[in-house]
ROLOZA-14845 format. One record per residue: residue number from 1; residue in one letter; x, y negated, z negated of N, C-alpha, C in turn. Coordinates in Angstrom, 2 decimals, always signed. Layout:
BEGIN
[NUM "A" [X Y Z] [X Y Z] [X Y Z]] ...
//
This chain:
BEGIN
[1 "M" [-9.84 +9.30 +9.31] [-9.95 +8.89 +8.13] [-8.23 +7.97 +8.35]] [2 "V" [-8.44 +6.82 +7.13] [-7.46 +6.61 +7.13] [-6.87 +6.48 +5.52]] [3 "T" [-5.32 +7.14 +5.42] [-5.06 +7.40 +4.41] [-4.31 +6.45 +3.20]] [4 "V" [-4.25 +6.14 +2.39] [-3.65 +4.60 +1.80] [-2.64 +5.67 +0.83]] [5 "V" [-1.58 +5.07 +0.50] [-0.52 +5.55 -0.68] [-0.26 +4.74 -1.34]] [6 "I" [-0.37 +4.75 -2.55] [-0.83 +3.45 -3.41] [+0.49 +3.80 -4.89]] [7 "A" [+1.18 +2.61 -4.77] [+2.83 +3.27 -5.62] [+3.04 +1.67 -6.16]] [8 "D" [+2.59 +2.14 -7.66] [+3.24 +1.03 -8.34] [+4.18 +1.27 -9.49]] [9 "R" [+4.88 +0.72 -9.76] [+5.98 +0.52 -11.05] [+5.62 +1.02 -12.33]] [10 "M" [+4.50 +0.81 -12.97] [+3.80 +1.22 -14.14] [+2.79 +2.14 -13.71]] [11 "G" [+2.97 +2.91 -12.88] [+1.82 +4.01 -12.84] [+0.32 +3.54 -12.76]] [12 "K" [-0.29 +2.57 -12.53] [-0.58 +2.39 -11.90] [-1.84 +2.32 -10.84]] [13 "G" [-2.93 +2.02 -10.55] [-3.17 +2.03 -8.78] [-4.74 +2.53 -8.86]] [14 "Q" [-5.24 +2.56 -9.87] [-6.70 +3.20 -9.95] [-7.61 +2.55 -9.36]] [15 "N" [-7.73 +0.99 -9.62] [-8.62 +0.11 -9.05] [-8.75 -0.05 -7.68]] [16 "I" [-7.17 -0.24 -6.99] [-6.94 -0.21 -5.49] [-7.45 +0.92 -4.89]] [17 "A" [-6.90 +2.62 -5.37] [-7.73 +3.79 -4.95] [-9.41 +3.40 -4.77]] [18 "K" [-10.53 +2.81 -5.91] [-11.86 +2.55 -5.94] [-11.95 +1.66 -4.37]] [19 "G" [-10.74 +0.62 -4.23] [-11.04 -0.31 -3.12] [-11.32 +0.75 -1.83]] [20 "V" [-9.83 +1.01 -1.94] [-9.90 +2.02 -0.37] [-10.80 +2.78 -0.30]] [21 "E" [-10.89 +3.94 -1.10] [-12.57 +4.31 -1.10] [-13.51 +3.55 -0.73]] [22 "A" [-13.80 +2.50 -0.97] [-15.31 +2.19 -1.08] [-14.93 +1.79 +0.28]] [23 "A" [-14.12 +1.38 +0.94] [-13.94 +0.63 +2.52] [-13.64 +2.06 +3.60]] [24 "G" [-13.73 +3.45 +2.86] [-13.67 +4.52 +3.34] [-12.58 +4.99 +4.01]] [25 "G" [-11.39 +4.61 +3.06] [-10.38 +5.17 +2.95] [-10.02 +6.45 +2.21]] [26 "R" [-8.59 +7.33 +2.24] [-8.63 +8.09 +1.06] [-7.30 +7.80 +0.39]] [27 "A" [-7.27 +7.44 -0.83] [-6.27 +6.75 -1.16] [-5.52 +8.26 -2.08]] [28 "V" [-4.45 +7.74 -2.16] [-2.83 +8.88 -3.01] [-2.43 +8.08 -3.85]] [29 "V" [-3.21 +7.97 -4.80] [-1.89 +7.26 -6.14] [-1.04 +7.83 -6.71]] [30 "V" [+0.33 +7.48 -6.02] [+1.80 +8.25 -6.92] [+1.69 +7.88 -8.57]] [31 "P" [+2.11 +8.99 -9.37] [+1.45 +9.09 -10.66] [+3.08 +8.62 -11.22]] [32 "G" [+2.32 +7.75 -12.35] [+4.27 +7.65 -13.26] [+5.02 +6.84 -12.95]] [33 "M" [+5.75 +6.45 -13.72] [+6.66 +5.10 -14.60] [+7.59 +5.84 -12.83]] [34 "A" [+7.31 +3.89 -12.53] [+8.55 +3.83 -11.00] [+8.01 +4.45 -9.94]] [35 "A" [+6.94 +4.77 -9.93] [+6.20 +5.57 -8.65] [+6.54 +4.90 -7.20]] [36 "D" [+6.54 +3.29 -7.92] [+6.68 +2.03 -6.20] [+7.90 +3.03 -5.36]] [37 "M" [+9.32 +3.53 -6.22] [+10.29 +3.67 -5.73] [+9.96 +5.73 -4.71]] [38 "K" [+8.80 +6.11 -5.02] [+8.58 +6.97 -4.27] [+7.75 +7.14 -3.07]] [39 "L" [+7.46 +6.14 -2.70] [+6.16 +5.39 -1.49] [+6.61 +6.36 -0.80]] [40 "G" [+7.52 +6.05 -0.08] [+8.20 +6.57 +1.40] [+7.80 +8.34 +1.50]] [41 "D" [+8.55 +8.46 +0.41] [+8.49 +10.21 +0.28] [+7.05 +10.65 +0.23]] [42 "V" [+6.27 +10.10 -0.36] [+4.46 +10.23 -0.25] [+3.84 +9.94 +0.31]] [43 "M" [+4.14 +9.03 +1.16] [+3.61 +8.54 +2.79] [+4.20 +9.75 +3.80]] [44 "Q" [+5.48 +9.76 +3.61] [+5.52 +11.34 +4.39] [+4.83 +12.65 +4.35]] [45 "K" [+5.29 +12.91 +2.73] [+4.15 +14.31 +2.45] [+2.53 +14.39 +2.74]] [46 "E" [+1.78 +12.91 +2.65] [+0.56 +12.92 +3.06] [+0.12 +11.97 +4.63]] [47 "N" [+1.48 +11.76 +5.38] [+1.04 +11.55 +6.39] [+0.50 +10.62 +6.69]] [48 "A" [+0.48 +9.78 +5.89] [-0.07 +8.69 +5.37] [+0.10 +7.04 +6.52]] [49 "D" [-1.07 +6.41 +6.80] [-1.24 +5.48 +7.59] [-0.66 +4.08 +6.73]] [50 "M" [-0.89 +4.01 +5.46] [-0.29 +2.68 +5.16] [+0.22 +2.94 +3.92]] [51 "G" [+1.26 +1.75 +3.33] [+1.76 +1.91 +1.60] [+1.79 +0.91 +1.45]] [52 "L" [+1.51 +1.28 -0.12] [+1.22 -0.27 -0.48] [+1.92 -0.15 -1.74]] [53 "S" [+2.84 -1.13 -2.32] [+3.92 -0.98 -3.47] [+3.60 -2.16 -4.31]] [54 "F" [+3.49 -1.52 -5.68] [+3.57 -2.49 -6.68] [+4.49 -2.98 -7.49]] [55 "C" [+5.42 -4.02 -7.74] [+6.01 -3.83 -8.93] [+6.26 -5.36 -9.30]] [56 "G" [+6.80 -6.17 -10.18] [+7.19 -7.35 -10.52] [+7.66 -8.17 -9.61]] [57 "S" [+8.58 -7.99 -8.53] [+9.20 -8.48 -7.36] [+8.35 -8.50 -6.38]] [58 "G" [+7.57 -7.40 -6.05] [+6.80 -6.73 -4.57] [+7.79 -6.29 -3.49]] [59 "G" [+8.99 -5.72 -4.03] [+9.91 -5.56 -2.71] [+10.41 -4.08 -3.00]] [60 "A" [+10.81 -3.72 -4.16] [+11.52 -2.40 -4.54] [+11.07 -1.32 -3.56]] [61 "G" [+9.65 -0.66 -3.75] [+8.96 +0.29 -3.12] [+9.41 +0.28 -1.93]] [62 "A" [+8.74 -0.85 -0.93] [+8.33 -1.34 +0.37] [+9.89 -1.33 +1.14]] [63 "L" [+10.93 -1.89 +0.22] [+11.71 -1.73 +0.82] [+12.92 -0.85 +1.31]] [64 "T" [+12.95 -0.20 -0.16] [+13.01 +1.51 -0.06] [+12.40 +2.60 +0.84]] [65 "A" [+10.80 +1.98 +1.28] [+10.24 +3.13 +2.23] [+10.97 +2.92 +3.58]] [66 "A" [+10.63 +1.31 +3.90] [+11.35 +0.82 +5.33] [+13.00 +1.90 +5.45]] [67 "N" [+13.52 +1.35 +4.73] [+15.07 +1.77 +4.45] [+14.89 +3.12 +4.58]] [68 "K" [+14.33 +3.94 +4.62] [+14.90 +5.65 +4.24] [+14.24 +6.17 +5.32]] [69 "Y" [+12.97 +5.54 +5.65] [+11.50 +6.03 +7.08] [+11.75 +5.60 +8.12]] [70 "G" [+12.24 +3.71 +8.03] [+11.86 +3.09 +9.04] [+10.79 +2.46 +9.06]] [71 "Y" [+9.83 +2.58 +8.30] [+7.85 +2.29 +8.38] [+8.17 +0.09 +8.38]] [72 "K" [+7.44 -0.40 +9.29] [+7.70 -2.04 +9.27] [+6.94 -2.21 +7.98]] [73 "E" [+7.64 -3.34 +6.99] [+7.19 -3.62 +5.91] [+7.08 -5.27 +5.60]] [74 "R" [+6.46 -5.62 +4.72] [+6.62 -7.06 +4.48] [+6.50 -6.92 +3.11]] [75 "H" [+7.17 -7.38 +2.04] [+7.30 -7.78 +0.83] [+7.06 -8.90 +0.15]] [76 "G" [+7.16 -8.92 -1.49] [+7.08 -10.03 -2.01] [+5.38 -11.38 -1.73]] [77 "M" [+4.68 -10.17 -1.53] [+3.46 -10.70 -1.47] [+2.57 -11.04 -3.06]] [78 "R" [+1.96 -11.56 -2.71] [+1.69 -12.13 -4.06] [+0.06 -12.39 -4.00]] [79 "S" [-0.58 -12.41 -2.66] [-2.04 -12.32 -2.50] [-3.22 -11.26 -1.49]] [80 "I" [-4.20 -11.20 -1.56] [-4.43 -10.49 -0.78] [-4.64 -10.76 +0.88]] [81 "D" [-4.88 -11.96 +1.08] [-4.82 -12.99 +2.16] [-3.76 -12.22 +3.17]] [82 "E" [-2.03 -12.39 +2.16] [-1.45 -12.33 +2.59] [-0.74 -10.69 +3.28]] [83 "G" [-1.63 -9.90 +2.78] [-1.66 -8.41 +3.15] [-2.30 -8.41 +4.30]] [84 "V" [-3.89 -9.18 +4.36] [-4.98 -8.57 +5.93] [-3.18 -9.47 +6.79]] [85 "T" [-2.78 -10.47 +7.01] [-1.88 -11.02 +7.79] [-0.77 -10.42 +8.08]] [86 "A" [+0.02 -9.40 +7.41] [+0.91 -8.19 +7.25] [+0.01 -7.61 +8.19]] [87 "I" [-0.75 -7.09 +7.84] [-1.58 -5.78 +8.40] [-1.60 -6.15 +10.05]] [88 "N" [-2.20 -7.72 +10.48] [-2.51 -8.24 +11.71] [-1.35 -8.22 +12.11]] [89 "D" [+0.10 -8.20 +11.22] [+1.27 -8.36 +12.24] [+1.88 -7.27 +12.49]] [90 "G" [+0.96 -5.78 +12.52] [+1.88 -4.80 +12.30] [+1.87 -3.97 +11.46]] [91 "M" [+2.28 -4.50 +10.33] [+3.21 -4.41 +8.70] [+2.41 -2.66 +8.35]] [92 "T" [+3.16 -1.55 +8.17] [+2.25 -0.43 +7.40] [+2.52 -0.66 +6.18]] [93 "V" [+3.57 -0.94 +5.48] [+4.02 -0.90 +4.28] [+4.33 -2.15 +3.37]] [94 "L" [+3.46 -2.32 +3.13] [+3.34 -3.47 +1.71] [+3.73 -3.65 +0.29]] [95 "G" [+4.30 -4.64 +0.17] [+5.00 -4.89 -1.05] [+4.48 -5.97 -1.90]] [96 "F" [+3.40 -6.00 -2.78] [+2.96 -7.09 -3.77] [+3.35 -6.97 -4.83]] [97 "G" [+3.67 -8.67 -5.91] [+3.71 -8.05 -7.15] [+2.34 -7.13 -7.58]] [98 "F" [+2.39 -7.34 -9.07] [+1.24 -6.31 -9.46] [-0.17 -6.98 -9.64]] [99 "M" [-0.98 -6.20 -8.80] [-2.40 -6.99 -8.45] [-3.09 -5.64 -8.06]] [100 "D" [-3.57 -4.62 -9.48] [-4.47 -3.76 -9.82] [-5.64 -3.93 -9.38]] [101 "T" [-6.19 -4.57 -8.11] [-7.82 -5.13 -8.01] [-8.37 -4.21 -7.07]] [102 "E" [-9.92 -4.24 -7.24] [-10.39 -3.22 -6.26] [-10.72 -3.85 -4.64]] [103 "E" [-10.74 -5.47 -5.08] [-10.86 -6.19 -3.89] [-9.81 -5.88 -3.50]] [104 "L" [-8.57 -5.56 -3.55] [-7.32 -6.09 -2.92] [-7.23 -4.03 -1.77]] [105 "G" [-8.13 -3.32 -2.41] [-7.92 -2.08 -1.44] [-8.45 -1.86 -0.78]] [106 "K" [-9.94 -2.02 -1.00] [-11.11 -2.66 -0.28] [-10.77 -3.51 +1.63]] [107 "R" [-10.38 -4.88 +0.68] [-10.10 -5.69 +2.16] [-9.09 -5.51 +2.84]] [108 "L" [-7.27 -4.74 +2.07] [-6.63 -3.90 +2.94] [-7.48 -3.06 +3.96]] [109 "T" [-8.00 -2.12 +3.43] [-8.45 -1.06 +4.08] [-9.18 -1.58 +5.42]] [110 "E" [-9.93 -2.28 +5.37] [-10.87 -2.80 +6.20] [-9.77 -3.39 +7.20]] [111 "A" [-8.91 -4.14 +6.72] [-8.33 -4.67 +8.00] [-7.46 -3.84 +8.58]] [112 "F" [-7.09 -2.99 +8.12] [-6.09 -1.99 +8.41] [-6.82 -1.03 +9.34]] [113 "I" [-8.73 -0.65 +9.36] [-9.41 +0.20 +10.17] [-9.63 -0.86 +11.05]] [114 "K" [-9.61 -2.14 +11.22] [-10.25 -3.05 +12.15] [-8.72 -3.00 +12.93]] [115 "K" [-7.69 -2.98 +12.83] [-6.73 -3.53 +13.68] [-6.60 -1.89 +14.24]] [116 "H" [-6.79 -0.83 +13.75] [-6.33 +0.51 +14.17] [-7.12 +1.72 +14.38]] [117 "G" [-8.21 +0.92 +14.27] [-9.22 +2.31 +13.95] [-8.97 +3.21 +12.78]] [118 "A" [-10.43 +3.68 +12.57] [-9.93 +4.89 +11.14] [-9.48 +5.86 +11.56]] 
//
């Protein structure tokens, strides 16, 4: 089963988690404000396959995870299609602006499973 860590600057991500689970993944939502800055640490702890970071710029948590742990990341994304492309390009940490939607979680998890298997 694919494990996806969701880390949102404002402590959100519950709708994304519903989409991850609808696609057959396991969602881990990092709680609290500034959760995006803990993305890499929680990915390591959970042995996660993919990490999703959300903040105003769409980059802080993804860049921090990449710098600290060497994850391949893409940040500054504003659409689901950009995220699917990033997964197809081999990225495992994705940084977005605020987008707490079930569709995002579902489509990204489906794309990850299609590329890497469950």
